All heavy atoms as TSV, in Angstrom:
chain	resi	resn	atom	element	x	y	z
A	1	MET	N	N	-34.943	-17.047	-97.337
A	1	MET	CA	C	-33.531	-17.239	-97.641
A	1	MET	C	C	-33.027	-16.242	-98.636
A	1	MET	O	O	-31.888	-15.861	-98.635
A	1	MET	CB	C	-33.334	-18.680	-98.138
A	1	MET	CG	C	-31.875	-19.025	-98.405
A	1	MET	SD	S	-30.851	-18.764	-96.986
A	1	MET	CE	C	-29.999	-20.267	-96.908
A	2	PHE	N	N	-33.903	-15.773	-99.524
A	2	PHE	CA	C	-33.469	-14.850	-100.577
A	2	PHE	C	C	-32.825	-13.575	-100.023
A	2	PHE	O	O	-31.823	-13.130	-100.574
A	2	PHE	CB	C	-34.677	-14.503	-101.483
A	2	PHE	CG	C	-34.251	-13.990	-102.819
A	2	PHE	CD1	C	-33.754	-14.872	-103.794
A	2	PHE	CD2	C	-34.360	-12.661	-103.128
A	2	PHE	CE1	C	-33.388	-14.397	-105.019
A	2	PHE	CE2	C	-33.991	-12.185	-104.351
A	2	PHE	CZ	C	-33.484	-13.068	-105.320
A	3	PRO	N	N	-33.331	-12.970	-98.947
A	3	PRO	CA	C	-32.640	-11.777	-98.410
A	3	PRO	C	C	-31.203	-12.051	-97.963
A	3	PRO	O	O	-30.365	-11.180	-98.011
A	3	PRO	CB	C	-33.526	-11.371	-97.227
A	3	PRO	CG	C	-34.871	-11.923	-97.536
A	3	PRO	CD	C	-34.621	-13.207	-98.287
A	4	VAL	N	N	-30.929	-13.258	-97.540
A	4	VAL	CA	C	-29.587	-13.619	-97.133
A	4	VAL	C	C	-28.629	-13.466	-98.333
A	4	VAL	O	O	-27.514	-12.965	-98.203
A	4	VAL	CB	C	-29.511	-15.049	-96.561
A	4	VAL	CG1	C	-28.063	-15.460	-96.350
A	4	VAL	CG2	C	-30.295	-15.144	-95.313
A	5	TYR	N	N	-29.082	-13.882	-99.521
A	5	TYR	CA	C	-28.258	-13.768	-100.703
A	5	TYR	C	C	-27.939	-12.304	-100.963
A	5	TYR	O	O	-26.830	-11.929	-101.265
A	5	TYR	CB	C	-28.937	-14.315	-101.925
A	5	TYR	CG	C	-29.367	-15.751	-101.880
A	5	TYR	CD1	C	-30.596	-16.160	-102.405
A	5	TYR	CD2	C	-28.552	-16.755	-101.317
A	5	TYR	CE1	C	-30.996	-17.487	-102.375
A	5	TYR	CE2	C	-28.947	-18.055	-101.293
A	5	TYR	CZ	C	-30.163	-18.429	-101.846
A	5	TYR	OH	O	-30.540	-19.731	-101.829
A	6	LEU	N	N	-28.971	-11.464	-100.884
A	6	LEU	CA	C	-28.839	-10.059	-101.237
A	6	LEU	C	C	-27.961	-9.320	-100.212
A	6	LEU	O	O	-27.295	-8.356	-100.537
A	6	LEU	CB	C	-30.168	-9.374	-101.366
A	6	LEU	CG	C	-31.073	-9.959	-102.467
A	6	LEU	CD1	C	-32.431	-9.241	-102.511
A	6	LEU	CD2	C	-30.422	-9.945	-103.817
A	7	ASN	N	N	-27.956	-9.764	-98.966
A	7	ASN	CA	C	-27.142	-9.095	-97.942
A	7	ASN	C	C	-25.672	-9.283	-98.191
A	7	ASN	O	O	-24.901	-8.428	-97.741
A	7	ASN	CB	C	-27.515	-9.669	-96.577
A	7	ASN	CG	C	-28.793	-9.138	-96.046
A	7	ASN	OD1	O	-29.284	-8.093	-96.471
A	7	ASN	ND2	N	-29.392	-9.835	-95.116
A	8	VAL	N	N	-25.214	-10.307	-98.881
A	8	VAL	CA	C	-23.782	-10.493	-99.093
A	8	VAL	C	C	-23.287	-9.765	-100.334
A	8	VAL	O	O	-22.104	-9.678	-100.561
A	8	VAL	CB	C	-23.389	-11.983	-99.162
A	8	VAL	CG1	C	-23.719	-12.683	-97.863
A	8	VAL	CG2	C	-24.035	-12.684	-100.340
A	9	LEU	N	N	-24.199	-9.197	-101.131
A	9	LEU	CA	C	-23.820	-8.452	-102.312
A	9	LEU	C	C	-23.454	-7.021	-101.955
A	9	LEU	O	O	-23.993	-6.450	-100.989
A	9	LEU	CB	C	-24.948	-8.483	-103.352
A	9	LEU	CG	C	-25.316	-9.879	-103.844
A	9	LEU	CD1	C	-26.538	-9.806	-104.713
A	9	LEU	CD2	C	-24.177	-10.518	-104.571
A	10	GLU	N	N	-22.563	-6.443	-102.747
A	10	GLU	CA	C	-22.027	-5.128	-102.393
A	10	GLU	C	C	-22.912	-3.967	-102.798
A	10	GLU	O	O	-23.019	-2.981	-102.066
A	10	GLU	CB	C	-20.661	-4.999	-103.050
A	10	GLU	CG	C	-19.737	-6.106	-102.594
A	10	GLU	CD	C	-18.422	-5.564	-102.127
A	10	GLU	OE1	O	-18.166	-4.373	-102.298
A	10	GLU	OE2	O	-17.663	-6.378	-101.557
A	11	ASP	N	N	-23.511	-3.954	-103.951
A	11	ASP	CA	C	-24.315	-2.823	-104.375
A	11	ASP	C	C	-25.572	-3.198	-105.109
A	11	ASP	O	O	-25.795	-4.363	-105.403
A	11	ASP	CB	C	-23.464	-1.820	-105.181
A	11	ASP	CG	C	-22.936	-2.398	-106.463
A	11	ASP	OD1	O	-23.618	-3.174	-107.119
A	11	ASP	OD2	O	-21.780	-2.048	-106.800
A	12	LYS	N	N	-26.406	-2.243	-105.414
A	12	LYS	CA	C	-27.701	-2.472	-106.078
A	12	LYS	C	C	-27.522	-3.111	-107.428
A	12	LYS	O	O	-28.318	-3.944	-107.819
A	12	LYS	CB	C	-28.387	-1.123	-106.196
A	12	LYS	CG	C	-29.861	-1.242	-106.367
A	12	LYS	CD	C	-30.511	-1.768	-105.096
A	12	LYS	CE	C	-31.983	-1.408	-105.094
A	12	LYS	NZ	N	-32.675	-2.169	-104.078
A	13	SER	N	N	-26.518	-2.753	-108.184
A	13	SER	CA	C	-26.270	-3.312	-109.478
A	13	SER	C	C	-26.012	-4.840	-109.363
A	13	SER	O	O	-26.503	-5.619	-110.147
A	13	SER	CB	C	-25.074	-2.646	-110.163
A	13	SER	OG	O	-24.737	-3.294	-111.343
A	14	ASP	N	N	-25.220	-5.222	-108.363
A	14	ASP	CA	C	-24.966	-6.655	-108.129
A	14	ASP	C	C	-26.244	-7.373	-107.779
A	14	ASP	O	O	-26.472	-8.503	-108.208
A	14	ASP	CB	C	-23.961	-6.828	-106.980
A	14	ASP	CG	C	-22.532	-6.479	-107.381
A	14	ASP	OD1	O	-22.246	-6.331	-108.603
A	14	ASP	OD2	O	-21.695	-6.364	-106.474
A	15	GLU	N	N	-27.101	-6.736	-106.992
A	15	GLU	CA	C	-28.372	-7.331	-106.610
A	15	GLU	C	C	-29.224	-7.632	-107.851
A	15	GLU	O	O	-29.794	-8.708	-107.980
A	15	GLU	CB	C	-29.186	-6.445	-105.651
A	15	GLU	CG	C	-28.640	-6.369	-104.262
A	15	GLU	CD	C	-29.466	-5.507	-103.337
A	15	GLU	OE1	O	-30.642	-5.214	-103.678
A	15	GLU	OE2	O	-28.978	-5.120	-102.268
A	16	GLU	N	N	-29.342	-6.658	-108.743
A	16	GLU	CA	C	-30.124	-6.850	-109.944
A	16	GLU	C	C	-29.566	-7.969	-110.818
A	16	GLU	O	O	-30.318	-8.803	-111.341
A	16	GLU	CB	C	-30.200	-5.546	-110.718
A	16	GLU	CG	C	-31.002	-4.483	-109.989
A	16	GLU	CD	C	-30.864	-3.124	-110.654
A	16	GLU	OE1	O	-30.239	-2.993	-111.740
A	16	GLU	OE2	O	-31.429	-2.152	-110.070
A	17	GLN	N	N	-28.244	-7.999	-110.992
A	17	GLN	CA	C	-27.624	-9.070	-111.778
A	17	GLN	C	C	-27.805	-10.445	-111.116
A	17	GLN	O	O	-28.100	-11.427	-111.785
A	17	GLN	CB	C	-26.129	-8.797	-111.963
A	17	GLN	CG	C	-25.874	-7.611	-112.867
A	17	GLN	CD	C	-24.388	-7.330	-112.982
A	17	GLN	OE1	O	-23.566	-7.845	-112.215
A	17	GLN	NE2	N	-24.034	-6.481	-113.921
A	18	PHE	N	N	-27.684	-10.460	-109.807
A	18	PHE	CA	C	-27.885	-11.764	-109.072
A	18	PHE	C	C	-29.331	-12.225	-109.245
A	18	PHE	O	O	-29.576	-13.407	-109.478
A	18	PHE	CB	C	-27.552	-11.610	-107.614
A	18	PHE	CG	C	-27.782	-12.849	-106.846
A	18	PHE	CD1	C	-26.859	-13.893	-106.896
A	18	PHE	CD2	C	-28.976	-13.044	-106.130
A	18	PHE	CE1	C	-27.110	-15.113	-106.213
A	18	PHE	CE2	C	-29.212	-14.204	-105.443
A	18	PHE	CZ	C	-28.278	-15.228	-105.475
A	19	ILE	N	N	-30.280	-11.328	-109.092
A	19	ILE	CA	C	-31.694	-11.699	-109.203
A	19	ILE	C	C	-31.983	-12.258	-110.618
A	19	ILE	O	O	-32.685	-13.253	-110.760
A	19	ILE	CB	C	-32.609	-10.501	-108.859
A	19	ILE	CG1	C	-32.523	-10.241	-107.373
A	19	ILE	CG2	C	-34.055	-10.792	-109.273
A	19	ILE	CD1	C	-33.175	-8.916	-106.937
A	20	ASP	N	N	-31.397	-11.617	-111.606
A	20	ASP	CA	C	-31.562	-12.112	-112.994
A	20	ASP	C	C	-30.984	-13.515	-113.130
A	20	ASP	O	O	-31.578	-14.441	-113.711
A	20	ASP	CB	C	-30.887	-11.197	-114.004
A	20	ASP	CG	C	-31.650	-9.901	-114.212
A	20	ASP	OD1	O	-32.842	-9.839	-113.862
A	20	ASP	OD2	O	-31.036	-8.931	-114.732
A	21	ALA	N	N	-29.769	-13.751	-112.574
A	21	ALA	CA	C	-29.130	-15.057	-112.633
A	21	ALA	C	C	-29.952	-16.088	-111.879
A	21	ALA	O	O	-30.163	-17.220	-112.347
A	21	ALA	CB	C	-27.714	-15.009	-112.085
A	22	TYR	N	N	-30.444	-15.707	-110.704
A	22	TYR	CA	C	-31.241	-16.612	-109.898
A	22	TYR	C	C	-32.508	-17.033	-110.634
A	22	TYR	O	O	-32.832	-18.228	-110.708
A	22	TYR	CB	C	-31.634	-15.957	-108.561
A	22	TYR	CG	C	-32.458	-16.818	-107.662
A	22	TYR	CD1	C	-31.873	-17.767	-106.866
A	22	TYR	CD2	C	-33.850	-16.682	-107.626
A	22	TYR	CE1	C	-32.659	-18.563	-106.049
A	22	TYR	CE2	C	-34.647	-17.479	-106.831
A	22	TYR	CZ	C	-34.033	-18.423	-106.044
A	22	TYR	OH	O	-34.788	-19.222	-105.231
A	23	ASN	N	N	-33.207	-16.045	-111.190
A	23	ASN	CA	C	-34.463	-16.356	-111.907
A	23	ASN	C	C	-34.208	-17.183	-113.182
A	23	ASN	O	O	-35.045	-17.974	-113.569
A	23	ASN	CB	C	-35.209	-15.063	-112.268
A	23	ASN	CG	C	-35.810	-14.433	-111.047
A	23	ASN	OD1	O	-36.170	-15.100	-110.098
A	23	ASN	ND2	N	-35.928	-13.120	-111.079
A	24	THR	N	N	-33.057	-17.009	-113.785
A	24	THR	CA	C	-32.711	-17.758	-114.996
A	24	THR	C	C	-32.350	-19.222	-114.700
A	24	THR	O	O	-32.745	-20.129	-115.415
A	24	THR	CB	C	-31.526	-17.074	-115.733
A	24	THR	OG1	O	-31.933	-15.728	-116.085
A	24	THR	CG2	C	-31.158	-17.845	-116.980
A	25	TYR	N	N	-31.624	-19.459	-113.593
A	25	TYR	CA	C	-31.040	-20.759	-113.369
A	25	TYR	C	C	-31.626	-21.567	-112.203
A	25	TYR	O	O	-31.287	-22.720	-111.999
A	25	TYR	CB	C	-29.550	-20.645	-113.131
A	25	TYR	CG	C	-28.827	-20.168	-114.366
A	25	TYR	CD1	C	-28.355	-18.873	-114.478
A	25	TYR	CD2	C	-28.698	-20.986	-115.478
A	25	TYR	CE1	C	-27.724	-18.401	-115.606
A	25	TYR	CE2	C	-28.058	-20.563	-116.621
A	25	TYR	CZ	C	-27.586	-19.265	-116.693
A	25	TYR	OH	O	-26.975	-18.812	-117.845
A	26	LYS	N	N	-32.549	-20.989	-111.427
A	26	LYS	CA	C	-33.045	-21.723	-110.245
A	26	LYS	C	C	-33.708	-23.040	-110.591
A	26	LYS	O	O	-33.503	-24.050	-109.925
A	26	LYS	CB	C	-33.991	-20.833	-109.406
A	26	LYS	CG	C	-35.282	-20.485	-110.068
A	26	LYS	CD	C	-36.125	-19.570	-109.209
A	26	LYS	CE	C	-37.375	-19.128	-109.958
A	26	LYS	NZ	N	-38.125	-18.182	-109.176
A	27	ARG	N	N	-34.495	-23.064	-111.626
A	27	ARG	CA	C	-35.157	-24.332	-112.026
A	27	ARG	C	C	-34.181	-25.390	-112.497
A	27	ARG	O	O	-34.278	-26.547	-112.179
A	27	ARG	CB	C	-36.229	-24.072	-113.093
A	27	ARG	CG	C	-37.435	-23.362	-112.541
A	27	ARG	CD	C	-38.506	-23.205	-113.617
A	27	ARG	NE	N	-39.600	-22.487	-113.002
A	27	ARG	CZ	C	-40.714	-22.222	-113.654
A	27	ARG	NH1	N	-40.845	-22.557	-114.928
A	27	ARG	NH2	N	-41.708	-21.596	-113.069
A	28	LEU	N	N	-33.219	-24.933	-113.286
A	28	LEU	CA	C	-32.198	-25.851	-113.784
A	28	LEU	C	C	-31.414	-26.448	-112.629
A	28	LEU	O	O	-31.187	-27.687	-112.563
A	28	LEU	CB	C	-31.248	-25.145	-114.765
A	28	LEU	CG	C	-30.055	-25.968	-115.272
A	28	LEU	CD1	C	-30.558	-27.154	-116.104
A	28	LEU	CD2	C	-29.126	-25.099	-116.093
A	29	VAL	N	N	-30.988	-25.609	-111.684
A	29	VAL	CA	C	-30.211	-26.115	-110.542
A	29	VAL	C	C	-31.070	-27.040	-109.722
A	29	VAL	O	O	-30.610	-28.147	-109.325
A	29	VAL	CB	C	-29.717	-24.927	-109.686
A	29	VAL	CG1	C	-29.091	-25.442	-108.379
A	29	VAL	CG2	C	-28.700	-24.104	-110.461
A	30	TYR	N	N	-32.305	-26.673	-109.436
A	30	TYR	CA	C	-33.180	-27.513	-108.635
A	30	TYR	C	C	-33.413	-28.892	-109.302
A	30	TYR	O	O	-33.289	-29.946	-108.688
A	30	TYR	CB	C	-34.527	-26.858	-108.377
A	30	TYR	CG	C	-35.460	-27.786	-107.630
A	30	TYR	CD1	C	-35.416	-27.891	-106.249
A	30	TYR	CD2	C	-36.402	-28.542	-108.302
A	30	TYR	CE1	C	-36.249	-28.749	-105.570
A	30	TYR	CE2	C	-37.247	-29.386	-107.634
A	30	TYR	CZ	C	-37.174	-29.501	-106.249
A	30	TYR	OH	O	-37.998	-30.362	-105.588
A	31	HIS	N	N	-33.754	-28.860	-110.583
A	31	HIS	CA	C	-34.070	-30.117	-111.285
A	31	HIS	C	C	-32.834	-31.027	-111.423
A	31	HIS	O	O	-32.936	-32.239	-111.278
A	31	HIS	CB	C	-34.707	-29.865	-112.644
A	31	HIS	CG	C	-36.114	-29.355	-112.537
A	31	HIS	ND1	N	-37.139	-30.095	-112.015
A	31	HIS	CD2	C	-36.631	-28.138	-112.790
A	31	HIS	CE1	C	-38.242	-29.408	-112.002
A	31	HIS	NE2	N	-37.961	-28.195	-112.481
A	32	THR	N	N	-31.679	-30.423	-111.629
A	32	THR	CA	C	-30.453	-31.203	-111.687
A	32	THR	C	C	-30.155	-31.820	-110.291
A	32	THR	O	O	-29.815	-33.023	-110.220
A	32	THR	CB	C	-29.285	-30.328	-112.134
A	32	THR	OG1	O	-29.594	-29.768	-113.414
A	32	THR	CG2	C	-28.014	-31.111	-112.229
A	33	ALA	N	N	-30.300	-31.044	-109.284
A	33	ALA	CA	C	-30.055	-31.535	-107.908
A	33	ALA	C	C	-31.071	-32.657	-107.589
A	33	ALA	O	O	-30.715	-33.652	-106.929
A	33	ALA	CB	C	-30.160	-30.398	-106.893
A	34	TYR	N	N	-32.311	-32.485	-107.990
A	34	TYR	CA	C	-33.313	-33.504	-107.731
A	34	TYR	C	C	-33.021	-34.798	-108.455
A	34	TYR	O	O	-33.169	-35.873	-107.915
A	34	TYR	CB	C	-34.711	-32.991	-108.155
A	34	TYR	CG	C	-35.807	-33.984	-107.868
A	34	TYR	CD1	C	-36.233	-34.179	-106.555
A	34	TYR	CD2	C	-36.361	-34.755	-108.863
A	34	TYR	CE1	C	-37.225	-35.120	-106.303
A	34	TYR	CE2	C	-37.335	-35.664	-108.604
A	34	TYR	CZ	C	-37.766	-35.872	-107.315
A	34	TYR	OH	O	-38.736	-36.816	-107.050
A	35	LYS	N	N	-32.522	-34.669	-109.718
A	35	LYS	CA	C	-32.144	-35.888	-110.466
A	35	LYS	C	C	-31.016	-36.618	-109.757
A	35	LYS	O	O	-30.984	-37.857	-109.743
A	35	LYS	CB	C	-31.739	-35.552	-111.892
A	35	LYS	CG	C	-32.921	-35.226	-112.776
A	35	LYS	CD	C	-32.428	-34.939	-114.181
A	35	LYS	CE	C	-33.574	-34.603	-115.098
A	35	LYS	NZ	N	-33.130	-34.334	-116.486
A	36	VAL	N	N	-30.069	-35.870	-109.191
A	36	VAL	CA	C	-28.929	-36.516	-108.547
A	36	VAL	C	C	-29.300	-37.083	-107.217
A	36	VAL	O	O	-28.917	-38.241	-106.876
A	36	VAL	CB	C	-27.784	-35.465	-108.372
A	36	VAL	CG1	C	-26.666	-36.000	-107.508
A	36	VAL	CG2	C	-27.239	-35.039	-109.744
A	37	THR	N	N	-30.083	-36.336	-106.399
A	37	THR	CA	C	-30.403	-36.787	-105.038
A	37	THR	C	C	-31.668	-37.617	-104.933
A	37	THR	O	O	-31.767	-38.466	-104.070
A	37	THR	CB	C	-30.568	-35.586	-104.097
A	37	THR	OG1	O	-31.706	-34.804	-104.521
A	37	THR	CG2	C	-29.345	-34.704	-104.087
A	38	GLY	N	N	-32.628	-37.387	-105.830
A	38	GLY	CA	C	-33.903	-38.080	-105.750
A	38	GLY	C	C	-34.776	-37.632	-104.607
A	38	GLY	O	O	-35.772	-38.256	-104.280
A	39	ASP	N	N	-34.405	-36.556	-103.959
A	39	ASP	CA	C	-35.131	-36.064	-102.785
A	39	ASP	C	C	-35.400	-34.555	-102.944
A	39	ASP	O	O	-34.440	-33.774	-103.090
A	39	ASP	CB	C	-34.263	-36.304	-101.528
A	39	ASP	CG	C	-34.919	-35.899	-100.246
A	39	ASP	OD1	O	-35.495	-34.791	-100.176
A	39	ASP	OD2	O	-34.837	-36.679	-99.291
A	40	PRO	N	N	-36.645	-34.169	-102.894
A	40	PRO	CA	C	-36.975	-32.746	-103.099
A	40	PRO	C	C	-36.412	-31.852	-102.022
A	40	PRO	O	O	-36.037	-30.682	-102.293
A	40	PRO	CB	C	-38.504	-32.685	-103.130
A	40	PRO	CG	C	-38.952	-33.932	-102.494
A	40	PRO	CD	C	-37.858	-34.972	-102.690
A	41	HIS	N	N	-36.324	-32.327	-100.791
A	41	HIS	CA	C	-35.770	-31.504	-99.716
A	41	HIS	C	C	-34.257	-31.311	-99.881
A	41	HIS	O	O	-33.763	-30.186	-99.694
A	41	HIS	CB	C	-36.085	-32.131	-98.376
A	41	HIS	CG	C	-37.573	-32.259	-98.117
A	41	HIS	ND1	N	-38.394	-31.172	-97.893
A	41	HIS	CD2	C	-38.382	-33.365	-98.122
A	41	HIS	CE1	C	-39.628	-31.601	-97.733
A	41	HIS	NE2	N	-39.647	-32.905	-97.870
A	42	LEU	N	N	-33.570	-32.334	-100.249
A	42	LEU	CA	C	-32.145	-32.231	-100.513
A	42	LEU	C	C	-31.872	-31.342	-101.722
A	42	LEU	O	O	-30.923	-30.548	-101.727
A	42	LEU	CB	C	-31.487	-33.567	-100.695
A	42	LEU	CG	C	-31.323	-34.442	-99.465
A	42	LEU	CD1	C	-30.753	-35.812	-99.853
A	42	LEU	CD2	C	-30.442	-33.760	-98.457
A	43	ALA	N	N	-32.712	-31.451	-102.752
A	43	ALA	CA	C	-32.568	-30.599	-103.933
A	43	ALA	C	C	-32.738	-29.135	-103.557
A	43	ALA	O	O	-31.990	-28.287	-104.055
A	43	ALA	CB	C	-33.566	-31.035	-105.000
A	44	GLU	N	N	-33.674	-28.841	-102.656
A	44	GLU	CA	C	-33.847	-27.461	-102.210
A	44	GLU	C	C	-32.620	-26.980	-101.446
A	44	GLU	O	O	-32.189	-25.820	-101.592
A	44	GLU	CB	C	-35.103	-27.367	-101.353
A	44	GLU	CG	C	-35.453	-25.975	-100.897
A	44	GLU	CD	C	-35.865	-25.049	-102.052
A	44	GLU	OE1	O	-36.453	-25.507	-103.027
A	44	GLU	OE2	O	-35.616	-23.818	-101.945
A	45	ASP	N	N	-32.082	-27.855	-100.590
A	45	ASP	CA	C	-30.858	-27.496	-99.886
A	45	ASP	C	C	-29.702	-27.202	-100.840
A	45	ASP	O	O	-28.952	-26.240	-100.628
A	45	ASP	CB	C	-30.448	-28.611	-98.898
A	45	ASP	CG	C	-31.360	-28.735	-97.708
A	45	ASP	OD1	O	-32.138	-27.792	-97.447
A	45	ASP	OD2	O	-31.319	-29.774	-97.057
A	46	VAL	N	N	-29.554	-28.024	-101.840
A	46	VAL	CA	C	-28.507	-27.822	-102.843
A	46	VAL	C	C	-28.721	-26.500	-103.563
A	46	VAL	O	O	-27.777	-25.728	-103.740
A	46	VAL	CB	C	-28.452	-29.008	-103.852
A	46	VAL	CG1	C	-27.558	-28.656	-105.021
A	46	VAL	CG2	C	-28.013	-30.289	-103.175
A	47	LEU	N	N	-29.952	-26.204	-103.940
A	47	LEU	CA	C	-30.277	-24.947	-104.596
A	47	LEU	C	C	-29.826	-23.772	-103.713
A	47	LEU	O	O	-29.183	-22.828	-104.186
A	47	LEU	CB	C	-31.789	-24.868	-104.867
A	47	LEU	CG	C	-32.285	-23.560	-105.437
A	47	LEU	CD1	C	-31.846	-23.358	-106.853
A	47	LEU	CD2	C	-33.816	-23.515	-105.321
A	48	GLN	N	N	-30.160	-23.810	-102.455
A	48	GLN	CA	C	-29.817	-22.726	-101.545
A	48	GLN	C	C	-28.280	-22.597	-101.411
A	48	GLN	O	O	-27.755	-21.497	-101.418
A	48	GLN	CB	C	-30.417	-22.963	-100.171
A	48	GLN	CG	C	-31.953	-22.771	-100.212
A	48	GLN	CD	C	-32.582	-23.035	-98.845
A	48	GLN	OE1	O	-31.908	-23.316	-97.861
A	48	GLN	NE2	N	-33.902	-22.930	-98.821
A	49	GLU	N	N	-27.618	-23.716	-101.254
A	49	GLU	CA	C	-26.168	-23.662	-101.129
A	49	GLU	C	C	-25.486	-23.130	-102.395
A	49	GLU	O	O	-24.513	-22.375	-102.311
A	49	GLU	CB	C	-25.606	-25.042	-100.777
A	49	GLU	CG	C	-25.969	-25.516	-99.392
A	49	GLU	CD	C	-25.368	-24.639	-98.292
A	49	GLU	OE1	O	-24.203	-24.160	-98.426
A	49	GLU	OE2	O	-26.071	-24.435	-97.302
A	50	VAL	N	N	-25.977	-23.559	-103.540
A	50	VAL	CA	C	-25.412	-23.109	-104.794
A	50	VAL	C	C	-25.515	-21.564	-104.920
A	50	VAL	O	O	-24.547	-20.885	-105.205
A	50	VAL	CB	C	-26.047	-23.802	-106.022
A	50	VAL	CG1	C	-25.723	-23.060	-107.308
A	50	VAL	CG2	C	-25.605	-25.250	-106.078
A	51	PHE	N	N	-26.705	-21.057	-104.690
A	51	PHE	CA	C	-26.883	-19.615	-104.841
A	51	PHE	C	C	-26.267	-18.812	-103.733
A	51	PHE	O	O	-25.881	-17.665	-103.945
A	51	PHE	CB	C	-28.365	-19.260	-105.086
A	51	PHE	CG	C	-28.759	-19.568	-106.521
A	51	PHE	CD1	C	-29.459	-20.677	-106.843
A	51	PHE	CD2	C	-28.341	-18.702	-107.538
A	51	PHE	CE1	C	-29.787	-20.953	-108.167
A	51	PHE	CE2	C	-28.661	-19.004	-108.849
A	51	PHE	CZ	C	-29.390	-20.105	-109.153
A	52	LEU	N	N	-26.113	-19.379	-102.545
A	52	LEU	CA	C	-25.364	-18.668	-101.484
A	52	LEU	C	C	-23.923	-18.593	-101.898
A	52	LEU	O	O	-23.282	-17.550	-101.750
A	52	LEU	CB	C	-25.554	-19.393	-100.152
A	52	LEU	CG	C	-24.929	-18.664	-98.961
A	52	LEU	CD1	C	-25.477	-17.278	-98.817
A	52	LEU	CD2	C	-25.200	-19.465	-97.691
A	53	TYR	N	N	-23.367	-19.658	-102.446
A	53	TYR	CA	C	-22.002	-19.622	-102.916
A	53	TYR	C	C	-21.825	-18.578	-104.033
A	53	TYR	O	O	-20.859	-17.822	-104.054
A	53	TYR	CB	C	-21.594	-21.039	-103.459
A	53	TYR	CG	C	-20.204	-21.061	-104.030
A	53	TYR	CD1	C	-19.097	-21.228	-103.192
A	53	TYR	CD2	C	-20.007	-20.896	-105.382
A	53	TYR	CE1	C	-17.812	-21.261	-103.732
A	53	TYR	CE2	C	-18.713	-20.890	-105.911
A	53	TYR	CZ	C	-17.632	-21.069	-105.085
A	53	TYR	OH	O	-16.332	-21.046	-105.601
A	54	VAL	N	N	-22.769	-18.574	-104.970
A	54	VAL	CA	C	-22.727	-17.625	-106.062
A	54	VAL	C	C	-22.770	-16.201	-105.535
A	54	VAL	O	O	-22.005	-15.349	-105.941
A	54	VAL	CB	C	-23.857	-17.852	-107.077
A	54	VAL	CG1	C	-23.968	-16.750	-108.061
A	54	VAL	CG2	C	-23.694	-19.188	-107.795
A	55	ALA	N	N	-23.672	-15.934	-104.602
A	55	ALA	CA	C	-23.797	-14.579	-104.019
A	55	ALA	C	C	-22.528	-14.163	-103.317
A	55	ALA	O	O	-22.074	-13.005	-103.475
A	55	ALA	CB	C	-24.986	-14.542	-103.065
A	56	LYS	N	N	-21.902	-15.068	-102.592
A	56	LYS	CA	C	-20.664	-14.726	-101.867
A	56	LYS	C	C	-19.506	-14.465	-102.831
A	56	LYS	O	O	-18.598	-13.716	-102.481
A	56	LYS	CB	C	-20.299	-15.872	-100.907
A	56	LYS	CG	C	-21.136	-15.946	-99.720
A	56	LYS	CD	C	-20.688	-17.096	-98.819
A	56	LYS	CE	C	-21.523	-17.201	-97.570
A	56	LYS	NZ	N	-21.111	-18.329	-96.741
A	57	ASN	N	N	-19.551	-15.087	-103.998
A	57	ASN	CA	C	-18.449	-14.965	-104.940
A	57	ASN	C	C	-18.838	-14.160	-106.203
A	57	ASN	O	O	-18.124	-14.212	-107.179
A	57	ASN	CB	C	-17.967	-16.334	-105.350
A	57	ASN	CG	C	-17.402	-17.102	-104.189
A	57	ASN	OD1	O	-16.361	-16.768	-103.675
A	57	ASN	ND2	N	-18.098	-18.096	-103.708
A	58	PHE	N	N	-19.879	-13.407	-106.069
A	58	PHE	CA	C	-20.403	-12.604	-107.193
A	58	PHE	C	C	-19.563	-11.372	-107.367
A	58	PHE	O	O	-19.237	-10.676	-106.429
A	58	PHE	CB	C	-21.859	-12.188	-106.907
A	58	PHE	CG	C	-22.648	-11.899	-108.123
A	58	PHE	CD1	C	-23.106	-12.965	-108.923
A	58	PHE	CD2	C	-22.973	-10.609	-108.474
A	58	PHE	CE1	C	-23.879	-12.736	-110.049
A	58	PHE	CE2	C	-23.765	-10.374	-109.591
A	58	PHE	CZ	C	-24.183	-11.413	-110.375
A	59	PHE	N	N	-19.172	-11.094	-108.596
A	59	PHE	CA	C	-18.305	-9.924	-108.876
A	59	PHE	C	C	-19.068	-8.834	-109.548
A	59	PHE	O	O	-19.812	-8.975	-110.378
A	59	PHE	CB	C	-17.109	-10.310	-109.731
A	59	PHE	CG	C	-16.185	-11.242	-109.025
A	59	PHE	CD1	C	-16.238	-12.610	-109.261
A	59	PHE	CD2	C	-15.293	-10.779	-108.086
A	59	PHE	CE1	C	-15.374	-13.470	-108.613
A	59	PHE	CE2	C	-14.465	-11.640	-107.435
A	59	PHE	CZ	C	-14.478	-12.989	-107.694
Protein backbone atom coordinates (compact mmCIF):
# COMPACT_ATOMS: atom_id res chain seq x y z
CA MET A 1 0.00 0.00 0.00
CA PHE A 2 2.87 2.38 0.70
CA PRO A 3 3.74 2.85 -3.02
CA VAL A 4 0.17 4.02 -3.61
CA TYR A 5 0.75 6.89 -1.19
CA LEU A 6 3.95 7.92 -2.94
CA ASN A 7 2.35 7.78 -6.39
CA VAL A 8 -0.08 10.58 -5.53
CA LEU A 9 2.69 12.93 -4.37
CA GLU A 10 4.11 15.45 -6.79
CA ASP A 11 7.85 15.44 -6.19
CA LYS A 12 10.70 13.82 -4.29
CA SER A 13 10.65 16.47 -1.56
CA ASP A 14 6.98 15.70 -0.86
CA GLU A 15 7.81 11.99 -0.70
CA GLU A 16 10.49 12.55 1.93
CA GLN A 17 8.22 14.76 4.03
CA PHE A 18 5.36 12.27 3.74
CA ILE A 19 7.60 9.36 4.76
CA ASP A 20 8.73 11.34 7.81
CA ALA A 21 5.11 12.11 8.75
CA TYR A 22 4.09 8.49 8.18
CA ASN A 23 6.91 7.14 10.34
CA THR A 24 6.15 9.68 13.06
CA TYR A 25 2.38 9.15 13.28
CA LYS A 26 1.58 5.62 12.03
CA ARG A 27 1.62 4.06 15.50
CA LEU A 28 -0.46 6.84 17.02
CA VAL A 29 -3.06 6.58 14.25
CA TYR A 30 -3.17 2.79 14.46
CA HIS A 31 -3.47 2.66 18.25
CA THR A 32 -6.13 5.36 18.30
CA ALA A 33 -8.11 3.56 15.60
CA TYR A 34 -7.73 0.28 17.49
CA LYS A 35 -9.04 1.86 20.70
CA VAL A 36 -12.07 3.20 18.84
CA THR A 37 -12.85 0.08 16.77
CA GLY A 38 -11.50 -2.69 18.98
CA ASP A 39 -10.56 -4.58 15.82
CA PRO A 40 -6.99 -4.79 14.49
CA HIS A 41 -8.13 -5.25 10.90
CA LEU A 42 -10.40 -2.21 11.01
CA ALA A 43 -7.63 -0.23 12.68
CA GLU A 44 -5.31 -1.12 9.79
CA ASP A 45 -7.99 -0.03 7.31
CA VAL A 46 -8.36 3.28 9.14
CA LEU A 47 -4.59 3.76 9.12
CA GLN A 48 -4.48 3.23 5.35
CA GLU A 49 -7.40 5.56 4.71
CA VAL A 50 -5.94 8.30 6.90
CA PHE A 51 -2.57 8.27 5.17
CA LEU A 52 -4.10 7.98 1.71
CA TYR A 53 -6.13 11.08 2.52
CA VAL A 54 -3.01 12.82 3.81
CA ALA A 55 -1.03 11.87 0.68
CA LYS A 56 -3.78 13.14 -1.63
CA ASN A 57 -3.98 16.44 0.24
CA PHE A 58 -0.27 16.85 0.97
CA PHE A 59 1.14 20.26 0.04
